[in-house]
C-alpha positions as CSV (number, residue, x, y, z in Angstrom):
1,M,140.2,-118.7,-50.3
2,S,143.5,-116.9,-50.1
3,D,143.8,-113.4,-48.9
4,V,144.4,-111.1,-52.0
5,Q,145.6,-107.5,-52.0
6,I,145.6,-105.5,-55.2
7,V,147.8,-102.4,-55.6
8,T,148.5,-100.2,-58.7
9,G,152.0,-99.5,-59.7
10,V,154.5,-98.7,-62.5
11,I,156.9,-101.1,-64.1
12,R,160.5,-99.9,-63.7
13,S,162.3,-102.7,-65.5
14,V,161.6,-106.1,-67.1
15,Q,164.0,-109.1,-67.3
16,G,162.4,-112.1,-69.1
17,A,159.1,-112.9,-67.3
18,L,160.0,-110.8,-64.1
19,A,159.5,-107.1,-63.4
20,V,160.6,-104.6,-60.9
21,V,157.6,-102.5,-59.9
22,T,157.1,-99.3,-57.9
23,P,153.7,-99.6,-56.1
24,S,151.5,-96.5,-55.9
25,G,150.3,-95.1,-52.6
26,R,151.4,-96.1,-49.1
27,G,151.4,-99.3,-47.0
28,D,149.5,-100.0,-43.8
29,D,152.1,-98.0,-41.8
30,Q,151.6,-95.0,-44.2
31,A,155.2,-95.3,-45.4
32,P,155.8,-95.3,-49.2
33,W,156.0,-98.8,-50.7
34,P,159.5,-99.8,-51.7
35,D,160.2,-101.2,-55.2
36,V,159.1,-104.8,-55.5
37,Q,161.6,-107.1,-57.1
38,D,161.0,-110.2,-59.1
39,C,157.2,-109.7,-59.8
40,R,156.0,-112.5,-62.1
41,I,154.3,-111.0,-65.2
42,L,150.9,-112.5,-65.9
43,T,149.6,-113.3,-69.4
44,L,145.9,-113.5,-70.0
45,T,144.7,-116.7,-71.6
46,G,141.4,-118.4,-72.4
47,G,139.8,-120.9,-74.8
48,G,141.4,-123.9,-73.1
49,G,144.8,-122.3,-73.5
50,R,144.4,-121.8,-77.2
51,A,143.8,-118.0,-77.0
52,F,145.9,-115.5,-75.2
53,L,146.7,-111.8,-75.1
54,A,150.3,-111.3,-76.1
55,M,152.0,-108.1,-75.0
56,Q,155.5,-107.0,-74.2
57,A,155.6,-105.2,-70.8
58,M,158.0,-102.3,-70.8
59,A,159.4,-99.9,-68.3
60,G,156.9,-97.1,-67.7
61,D,153.8,-99.3,-68.2
62,E,151.2,-99.2,-65.5
63,C,150.1,-102.4,-63.8
64,L,148.3,-104.1,-61.0
65,L,150.2,-106.0,-58.4
66,L,148.4,-109.0,-57.0
67,F,149.6,-110.1,-53.6
68,V,148.2,-113.5,-52.8
69,G,148.2,-115.3,-49.5
70,E,150.4,-114.7,-46.5
71,D,153.6,-114.2,-48.6
72,K,153.5,-110.6,-49.7
73,T,157.1,-110.6,-51.1
74,S,156.4,-112.2,-54.5
75,P,153.4,-110.6,-56.1
76,Y,152.1,-111.2,-59.6
77,C,152.2,-108.2,-62.1
78,L,149.4,-107.7,-64.6
79,P,150.3,-105.0,-67.1
80,C,147.3,-102.8,-67.8
81,S,146.1,-99.2,-67.9
82,V,144.9,-98.3,-64.4
83,S,144.3,-94.5,-65.1
84,A,141.0,-93.1,-65.9
85,P,140.7,-92.6,-69.7
86,S,140.8,-89.1,-71.0
87,V,137.4,-87.8,-72.3
């Protein structure tokens, strides 16, 4: 199984299926994360590829960044709400 690291972030811009994302928090060296370029935006699918959740990611949307394997330079971006809902 590949090493996976998940980080929350905010989408800064979208160009086609790629996003520029500002990660939240700090890296292992305690320095702020730099913006991550060319994050591949994921779309959720199921039902043998017949069902999917279509959404248009936009600047300002929250997301999860999924860093998979040794290459931490090209993460996947999953647009979603990562804040606790208001009660």
